[in-house]
C-alpha positions as CSV (number, residue, x, y, z in Angstrom):
1,M,57.7,14.1,43.6
2,P,59.9,12.8,45.7
3,V,63.3,14.4,44.7
4,E,65.2,11.5,43.7
5,T,69.2,11.4,45.3
6,S,72.1,9.3,44.4
7,P,74.2,7.5,46.8
8,E,76.1,10.3,48.0
9,G,73.1,12.7,48.6
10,S,73.3,14.6,45.4
11,L,70.0,15.5,43.2
12,D,70.1,13.3,40.0
13,R,67.4,15.5,38.8
14,C,65.8,18.6,39.4
15,P,62.7,18.5,40.9
16,N,61.2,21.6,38.7
17,C,62.9,21.0,35.2
18,G,64.0,17.7,35.7
19,L,67.3,17.9,34.2
20,P,70.6,17.0,36.4
21,P,71.1,20.4,38.3
22,R,75.0,19.8,38.4
23,S,74.6,21.8,41.8
24,L,73.9,21.1,45.6
25,T,72.0,24.8,46.4
26,V,70.4,26.0,42.6
27,C,69.6,24.0,39.4
28,T,72.5,25.4,37.0
29,N,69.6,24.8,34.2
30,C,66.3,26.3,35.4
31,A,67.6,28.4,38.8
32,Y,65.4,26.1,40.7
33,N,66.2,26.2,44.4
34,L,67.0,22.8,45.7
35,I,67.4,23.6,49.9
36,S,64.0,25.8,49.7
37,R,61.3,25.0,52.7
38,D,60.1,21.7,51.0
39,V,63.1,20.3,48.9
40,V,60.6,19.3,46.0
41,A,58.9,21.7,43.1
42,P,55.8,23.6,43.8
43,W,53.7,21.3,42.4
44,G,55.4,17.8,43.7
45,H,52.3,16.8,44.8
46,Q,50.6,16.6,41.4
47,K,51.5,14.6,39.1
48,W,50.1,15.0,35.5
49,E,50.9,12.2,32.2
50,I,49.8,12.8,28.5
51,V,48.8,9.4,26.5
52,I,49.5,9.7,22.9
53,R,47.7,7.7,20.4
54,P,46.3,7.8,16.3
55,D,42.4,8.5,16.6
56,R,40.8,7.4,13.6
57,E,37.6,9.6,14.2
58,Y,39.6,12.9,14.1
59,F,41.2,11.7,10.6
60,D,38.2,11.0,9.1
61,T,36.9,14.6,9.6
62,L,39.9,15.8,7.6
63,E,40.5,16.2,3.7
64,H,44.1,15.1,3.1
65,E,45.2,13.9,-0.8
66,G,47.7,10.6,0.0
67,V,47.9,10.5,3.4
68,E,46.8,7.0,4.5
69,F,45.4,6.3,8.7
70,P,48.5,4.2,10.3
71,E,48.2,0.7,9.9
72,E,50.6,0.5,12.8
73,R,49.0,2.4,16.1
74,A,51.7,2.9,18.3
75,S,50.9,4.8,21.5
76,R,53.0,6.0,24.6
77,R,52.6,7.6,27.7
78,V,54.7,11.1,28.7
79,Q,55.4,11.9,32.2
80,L,54.8,16.2,32.2
81,V,58.0,17.2,33.7
82,G,58.9,21.0,34.5
83,D,57.2,24.5,33.3
84,H,57.2,23.5,29.2
85,V,56.5,20.9,27.7
86,S,56.7,21.2,24.0
87,I,54.9,19.6,21.2
88,G,56.3,18.9,17.9
89,R,58.8,16.9,15.0
90,R,62.3,16.5,16.3
91,S,65.0,18.1,13.4
92,R,68.7,17.5,13.8
93,R,69.2,20.3,11.5
94,L,66.9,22.8,13.0
95,A,68.4,21.6,16.5
96,I,64.2,21.1,17.4
97,N,64.4,18.8,20.7
98,P,60.3,18.6,21.3
99,E,59.6,16.5,24.7
100,I,56.7,15.2,23.2
101,D,58.0,14.1,19.7
102,L,55.4,13.0,17.1
103,S,58.3,11.6,15.0
104,G,59.7,8.2,14.7
105,A,57.3,5.2,15.6
106,L,54.8,8.4,16.2
107,E,55.6,10.1,13.0
108,D,52.9,12.2,12.0
109,D,53.7,14.4,8.9
110,G,50.8,16.8,9.9
111,V,52.3,17.8,13.0
112,S,54.5,21.3,12.8
113,R,58.5,21.1,13.8
114,R,57.5,23.5,16.6
115,H,53.7,22.8,16.9
116,A,52.5,23.6,20.4
117,V,53.4,23.7,24.1
118,L,52.1,22.6,27.6
119,M,52.6,25.5,30.1
120,R,52.4,24.6,34.0
121,Q,50.2,26.8,35.7
122,P,50.5,28.2,39.6
123,E,47.9,26.1,40.8
124,G,50.0,23.0,39.2
125,H,46.9,22.5,36.0
126,W,48.2,23.0,32.3
127,A,47.8,25.3,29.7
128,L,47.6,24.2,25.4
129,I,48.7,27.0,23.4
130,D,49.2,26.7,19.8
131,Q,52.7,28.2,18.7
132,D,50.6,29.0,14.9
133,S,51.7,25.3,13.8
134,A,50.7,24.7,9.9
135,N,47.4,22.1,11.0
136,G,46.1,24.1,13.9
137,T,45.4,22.5,17.8
138,L,41.9,21.1,18.3
139,L,40.2,20.6,21.6
140,G,37.5,18.7,20.6
141,V,37.2,16.6,17.4
142,D,33.9,19.0,16.1
143,Q,35.6,22.3,17.3
144,D,37.6,24.5,15.5
145,P,41.1,25.1,15.7
146,I,42.3,27.0,18.8
147,P,43.8,30.3,18.3
148,A,47.5,30.8,18.3
149,N,49.8,31.9,21.6
150,H,46.3,31.4,23.2
151,P,46.8,29.5,26.8
152,F,43.8,27.1,27.1
153,L,43.4,25.3,30.1
154,L,43.7,21.2,30.4
155,S,41.3,19.4,33.0
156,D,41.9,15.7,33.7
157,G,40.4,13.6,30.9
158,D,40.9,16.5,29.0
159,T,41.8,15.6,24.8
160,A,43.7,17.7,22.1
161,Y,44.0,16.7,18.7
162,V,47.1,17.6,16.2
163,G,47.9,16.9,13.5
164,Y,46.3,14.2,10.5
165,W,45.4,11.7,13.3
166,T,47.2,12.1,16.5
167,K,44.9,12.5,19.9
168,L,46.8,13.9,22.8
169,S,45.3,12.6,26.6
170,I,46.1,14.7,29.7
171,E,45.9,12.9,32.8
172,R,46.2,13.3,36.4
173,V,47.5,10.1,38.4
174,E,48.2,9.3,41.5
175,P,52.1,10.5,43.0
176,D,54.1,7.8,44.5
177,E,53.7,6.7,47.8
178,T,57.4,7.5,48.4
179,P,58.2,9.6,51.4
180,Q,59.3,13.0,50.5
181,L,63.2,13.6,51.6
182,D,64.2,14.9,54.8
183,A,67.1,16.6,54.5
184,E,69.6,18.5,56.0
185,S,71.5,21.7,54.1
186,R,75.0,23.0,55.0
187,P,74.6,25.4,57.8
188,S,76.1,28.7,56.8
189,Q,79.8,29.8,57.8
190,D,78.2,32.7,60.0
191,T,76.3,30.5,62.2
192,R,76.6,27.4,64.3
193,N,73.6,26.0,63.4
194,I,72.3,23.4,60.7
195,A,69.0,24.1,59.1
196,R,67.3,21.2,59.6
197,R,63.3,20.2,57.9
198,R,62.3,20.4,61.6
199,R,62.3,23.7,63.4
200,L,62.3,23.6,67.0
201,F,60.5,27.2,67.5
202,E,59.2,29.4,64.7
203,I,59.0,33.2,64.7
204,D,56.8,35.1,62.5
205,L,57.5,38.7,62.0
206,L,55.4,39.9,58.8
207,G,52.2,40.8,61.1
208,P,51.8,40.7,64.7
209,L,54.4,38.9,66.5
210,R,54.0,34.5,66.1
211,V,55.8,32.4,68.4
212,R,55.7,28.5,68.2
213,V,57.9,26.3,70.6
214,R,57.6,22.4,68.5
215,G,54.5,23.2,67.3
216,E,52.5,25.1,70.3
217,D,51.7,28.8,70.1
218,V,53.4,30.3,72.6
219,S,52.5,33.4,74.6
220,I,54.5,37.0,74.8
221,G,53.1,39.7,76.6
222,A,54.9,42.3,77.6
223,P,55.8,45.0,74.6
224,Q,59.7,45.4,75.3
225,V,60.4,41.7,75.4
226,R,58.6,41.6,72.0
227,A,60.8,44.4,70.5
228,V,64.1,42.4,71.7
229,L,62.7,38.8,70.8
230,A,62.0,40.9,67.5
231,L,65.4,41.9,66.5
232,L,66.8,38.5,67.7
233,A,64.9,36.8,65.1
234,L,66.2,39.5,62.6
235,R,69.6,38.8,63.3
236,I,69.4,35.1,64.0
237,G,72.4,33.3,64.1
238,T,74.4,36.5,64.8
239,P,75.2,38.7,67.8
240,V,73.2,41.6,68.9
241,S,75.0,44.1,71.4
242,V,73.1,45.1,74.4
243,A,73.9,48.8,72.8
244,D,71.7,47.8,69.7
245,L,69.0,46.8,71.6
246,E,69.1,49.5,73.9
247,W,69.0,51.7,70.8
248,A,65.8,49.4,68.9
249,L,64.1,49.9,72.0
250,W,64.6,53.5,73.5
251,G,66.4,55.5,70.7
252,D,68.4,58.5,72.0
253,D,66.1,58.0,75.3
254,E,67.3,54.9,77.0
255,P,66.6,54.6,80.5
256,K,69.1,54.8,83.5
257,A,68.4,50.8,84.1
258,A,68.2,50.0,80.6
259,K,70.9,47.0,80.6
260,Q,68.7,45.4,83.7
261,A,65.9,46.0,82.1
262,I,67.5,44.1,78.8
263,Q,68.6,41.1,80.9
264,N,65.2,40.9,82.5
265,H,63.6,40.8,79.3
266,I,66.3,38.1,78.4
267,K,65.2,35.9,81.1
268,D,61.6,35.9,80.5
269,L,62.4,35.4,76.4
270,R,64.4,31.8,77.8
271,K,61.4,30.8,79.7
272,A,59.1,31.0,76.9
273,I,61.4,30.0,74.4
274,E,63.8,26.1,73.7
275,D,66.3,25.9,76.6
276,G,69.4,27.3,75.2
277,A,67.4,28.9,72.1
278,I,69.4,32.7,73.4
279,E,73.4,32.2,74.1
280,T,75.3,35.3,76.6
281,T,77.9,36.6,73.7
282,Q,80.6,38.1,74.4
283,P,81.9,40.9,75.1
284,S,78.1,42.0,76.1
285,G,75.0,40.8,73.8
286,Y,72.8,38.0,72.8
287,R,72.0,35.2,70.2
288,L,69.0,33.6,68.9
289,V,70.4,30.1,68.2
290,G,68.8,28.7,65.3
291,P,68.3,28.3,61.0
292,K,67.5,31.3,59.3
293,T,64.3,29.8,58.3
294,S,63.0,29.3,61.5
295,V,62.1,32.9,60.7
296,D,59.4,34.2,58.6
297,V,61.1,36.7,57.2
298,F,64.1,34.7,55.6
299,R,62.1,32.1,54.1
300,F,60.3,35.2,52.3
301,Q,63.3,36.7,51.0
302,A,64.8,33.0,49.8
303,Q,61.7,32.4,48.1
304,C,61.6,35.8,46.1
305,A,65.3,35.3,44.9
306,S,64.1,31.6,43.9
307,G,61.2,33.3,42.3
308,H,62.9,36.4,40.6
309,S,65.9,34.0,38.9
310,L,62.7,31.2,38.1
311,L,61.7,34.4,36.1
312,E,64.5,35.4,34.8
313,A,65.4,31.9,33.9
314,G,62.0,31.8,31.8
315,H,60.1,29.3,34.1
316,P,56.7,31.6,35.0
317,G,54.8,28.5,36.1
318,A,57.7,27.9,38.9
319,A,58.3,31.9,39.4
320,V,54.6,32.2,40.5
321,A,54.2,29.4,42.4
322,E,57.4,30.6,44.7
323,L,56.1,34.3,44.6
324,I,52.7,33.2,45.7
325,R,54.3,31.0,48.5
326,A,56.1,34.0,49.6
327,L,53.3,36.6,50.0
328,D,51.1,34.2,51.7
329,L,53.8,34.6,54.7
330,W,52.7,38.1,55.4
331,Q,49.5,38.4,57.8
332,G,49.6,42.6,58.1
333,E,52.0,44.9,59.0
334,P,55.3,43.8,60.1
335,L,57.2,44.0,62.9
336,L,55.0,45.6,64.6
337,D,56.6,45.8,68.2
338,L,59.7,47.7,66.5
339,A,57.5,50.1,64.5
340,D,58.3,52.7,66.8
341,G,62.2,52.7,67.0
342,P,64.4,53.6,64.8
343,V,65.7,50.3,63.9
344,G,61.9,49.0,63.4
345,T,61.2,52.0,61.0
346,T,64.8,51.1,58.5
347,E,63.8,47.4,58.4
348,I,59.9,48.1,57.6
349,V,60.6,50.4,54.7
350,S,63.3,47.7,53.8
351,L,60.9,44.8,53.7
352,T,57.6,47.3,52.4
353,E,60.3,47.8,48.8
354,R,61.1,43.7,48.7
355,K,57.6,42.6,49.4
356,A,56.4,45.9,46.0
357,S,59.0,43.9,44.3
358,A,57.7,40.7,44.8
359,E,54.7,41.5,43.8
360,D,56.0,43.4,40.7
361,D,57.6,39.7,39.8
362,L,53.9,38.2,40.2
363,F,52.5,40.4,37.9
364,Q,55.6,40.0,35.2
365,G,55.0,36.2,36.0
366,R,51.4,36.1,35.2
367,L,51.8,38.2,32.1
368,E,54.4,35.6,31.0
369,L,51.7,32.7,31.7
370,G,49.5,34.5,28.8
371,G,47.5,35.8,31.9
372,H,46.6,39.2,30.4
373,H,43.1,39.7,30.5
374,A,42.3,38.8,34.0
375,L,45.6,40.9,34.7
376,V,43.9,44.1,33.3
377,A,42.0,44.3,36.4
378,D,44.5,43.7,39.2
379,L,47.3,46.3,37.3
380,S,44.7,49.1,37.4
381,K,44.2,48.5,41.2
382,A,48.3,48.2,41.6
383,V,49.1,51.4,39.6
384,D,46.1,53.3,42.0
385,A,48.3,52.2,44.9
386,E,51.7,52.8,43.8
387,P,51.7,55.5,41.0
388,L,55.3,55.6,41.1
389,R,56.0,52.1,40.0
390,E,57.3,52.3,36.6
391,R,56.5,48.9,36.1
392,R,53.6,48.3,37.0
393,W,52.3,50.9,34.6
394,E,54.3,48.7,31.7
395,Q,52.9,45.4,32.8
396,L,49.3,47.2,32.6
397,M,50.2,48.8,29.2
398,L,50.7,45.1,27.9
399,A,48.2,43.4,29.5
400,Q,45.6,45.6,28.1
401,Y,47.3,45.5,24.4
402,R,47.5,42.5,24.5
403,S,43.7,42.1,25.3
404,G,43.1,44.0,22.4
405,L,42.7,47.2,24.5
406,E,45.1,49.3,22.3
407,A,43.4,53.2,23.1
408,E,43.5,51.9,26.5
409,A,46.9,50.8,26.8
410,H,47.9,54.5,24.8
411,R,45.5,56.5,27.1
412,T,47.3,54.3,30.2
413,Y,50.4,55.7,28.9
414,Q,49.0,59.6,28.9
415,R,47.8,58.8,32.6
416,L,51.5,58.2,33.6
417,Y,52.7,61.2,32.0
418,E,50.5,63.6,33.8
419,V,50.9,61.6,36.9
420,L,55.0,61.9,37.0
421,A,54.8,65.1,35.5
422,E,52.8,66.2,38.5
423,H,55.9,65.0,41.3
424,G,58.3,66.6,38.5
425,L,59.1,63.7,37.0
426,E,59.3,62.2,33.3
427,V,58.1,59.0,31.6
428,S,61.1,57.2,30.6
429,S,62.5,56.8,27.4
430,H,61.7,53.0,27.9
431,L,57.9,53.8,28.1
432,A,57.8,56.3,26.0
433,K,59.3,53.8,23.4
434,L,56.9,50.7,24.2
435,D,53.8,53.4,23.5
436,R,55.5,54.3,20.4
437,D,55.4,50.6,19.3
438,M,52.2,49.7,20.5
439,L,51.3,52.7,17.9
440,V,52.8,50.7,15.5
441,H,51.5,47.3,16.7
442,S,55.4,46.4,16.6
443,P,55.2,41.7,16.1
444,H,57.3,41.5,19.5
445,L,54.7,43.1,21.8
446,Q,52.4,40.1,21.1
447,W,52.7,37.2,23.7
448,T,54.6,34.0,23.1
449,P,55.2,30.7,25.2
450,P,57.9,29.6,25.1
451,S,59.0,26.6,23.7
452,E,61.4,25.0,25.8
453,A,62.2,25.6,29.2
454,G,63.7,28.9,29.6
455,Q,64.1,29.7,25.6
456,T,61.6,31.9,23.6
457,P,61.2,29.9,20.3
458,P,62.7,31.9,17.0
459,R,60.1,33.5,15.0
460,V,58.7,31.3,11.6
461,D,59.7,33.4,8.5
462,Q,56.6,35.0,7.2
463,A,56.8,33.5,3.5
464,K,57.1,30.1,5.0
465,S,54.3,30.5,8.0
466,E,52.1,31.5,5.0
467,W,53.1,29.0,3.2
468,E,52.0,26.5,5.6
469,K,49.0,27.9,6.5
470,A,47.7,27.6,2.7
471,S,48.8,24.0,2.6
472,R,46.3,23.0,5.8
473,P,44.0,20.3,5.4
474,V,40.4,21.1,4.6
475,R,38.0,20.6,7.1
476,R,34.6,18.9,6.3
477,G,31.2,20.2,7.2
């Protein structure tokens, strides 16, 4: 969906959560990056709606005394915006404000206050999760209620049934034919450049060096010329001295004609890239002129930061989508043309660690989306590949535990203990506590979807929960 703007150019609503962002750069509600590459939510091309109506067939399958099918059969269509859409009945006293409110004109007393939640998935579809409601949630009139706190993927045209008579139909609709905003971000203080949506050149460093000028690939053949361009791209917008270029290419073994060689390399680059893209700076150096988004490294870093912020703010669907986009930028080993020099070695280590952290965040986001069953195999490979990253062991233990593999989760902890002992290390107190909590089946380890954007619903009192379950209508055979 296009970003809505006011006449002054500020955003009326965040494309991720749908609320006023109160900022020009980052939404203060959900932490979505408002000046990211596409200027729209990762799933902006998919528009979904829920149609709500009373259903007599569903009503007749239940046995309930003193409940009559409504004479006025109000219906409503609700557009699904953001990461989480809660379903329930409004309560001022309990501060419950579901996005799909089944009170008022759509009053259905069989719907719990916090009944269910729709959680958007990274690919744009939606999953339905019952929140241990009193009367349950069905995906078909002839089916039993779905298990609580377990995501069920929905497709276009699927229906769900809640309460005494309410039918929810999910529909994918065509987005409005409105052109996307071609916005410009404000220039950073350390450059003289405005980051425009259209880039005159693009440089990829996360894999074999690739240069595109006005969308056309440009060949940079000589290895040292590629190395000079790679360093200038890593420092885009800031001066790079000749001494730094010599150090990156030759270290302490620079030849006597090093300065002349650098000048020749710059001449070759100026012929290949847009005129004026490489400036000569004083006292002695060069600067690549252009927006940082022209270099894939900076797009990767920005998307990783955005994904992490979205994850911290409680938006795993948006976080996973952003992190997948970031990791898709990697096309092989990074900075190959600088790999043999001292500068390249440091940069490669930093980028590789950043990639691993993004992968950790991606695993975490998938866990929070309820994908623990599919994650067991992926995380098993991940801990084998990098056995000293404790966060991945923790994620694997949680995925196994939530998948019903409790004994396997404890064996994973024992294996981690042995791996760390081989390196003279000890398991952190946090993981030791996690293992103990699993052994006693601590309730907080169970997966529970958030009911509202960025929030986790408070736990229902156990006695009240048992009373509500005992009051469920009996389904006819």
